Phi, psi and omega in degrees: 000138183206164173248122182255159173262134181224166177279153178302323181295315180300321181290321183295320185286346180290325182274121181305145186293340183276001175263119179246151179274127173276134179296143176288143182286086180098148184262350185259046180286149178294134182297332183282346182262114181291144177291152175295136185237156175236119177264116180251117190251126178246141179242135176301319184244150181302140176239142178289157179305321181296326178292320177296315180299319180295318180294315180297321179295320180294320178297313181295321180291331183274342187296319180303316179291323179294318180293330178295329177276326182221104187290349181276002173276138175292122183288345182219065181288157171281136181246124182233141172278129180297331181281000178238016178289134177269130179306135178090001181295141176245123182234159184266126177046062183287144170236119181271129182242127182247117178266116183258139175085205186268112183265013177248126180276101185282165179282335180285145179291146173268142191277336190246141177289157181293147179209132177095184186286145174279333179202160180200157171233170183236147178248134177225124180054041176083356181252131171278118191272159188279055178228123180246133176246133180232128179266094182296325181298316179293323177297316178299323178296321179294325183282355181308316187288346185252346193276349185296130183092350178283145171271183185300315181297319180293322177296317180296317179297317182295316180296316180297318179296318181294316178296317179300320181298317180293319178302313182294323177301312182290328178298324177302318178301319181290315183295324182266348185053045183216145174268011183297143174235151174261167180287328183225165173087197185303325187265013177290152190287336182218147182244141165261182181301317181298325179290319180296328184254022186302327182247025183295129179289154176274128183237143176277353179080185178205000000 
């Protein structure tokens, strides 16, 4: 996970033009109360409806523990699929999330070991901007060592939980406007497999 420096132009073109920011109701909001947020998730590759449902469920299930670590996260954000955005929609405090690569943990082995960041955000003119990038392919590569013996449902749950974990980590950077990392927990600088699956639900499989 990392914070990159980018040009203002590069940051502007990442957010689709049909997403507009709704003004917050009043400027004197309490600092302790996080603003309502909208997470708009775009995927490089098509995802099945069941994959979207699994990812949204993993995000919602992970939020209470994440908010306990960082109170500036919205505990109940609106979650939107980027492929179902209606032109002209106005949303409150949007954060655009880009899922890169293959977000499905297949049963077949992947040939290459993971390399590079699992997720990142960009800083421009001192501001960490509301764009999160997640490398699903690298996450899947990391999960290679743990997936043997899992059935389809368990693989889907694990992948969704890992992606949700990375999204929440990067969201903390945006919410706090800081590149700071902790030694342990959601805000630690690097994750192993156990960290990615820290909140993985127990499934009986199918």
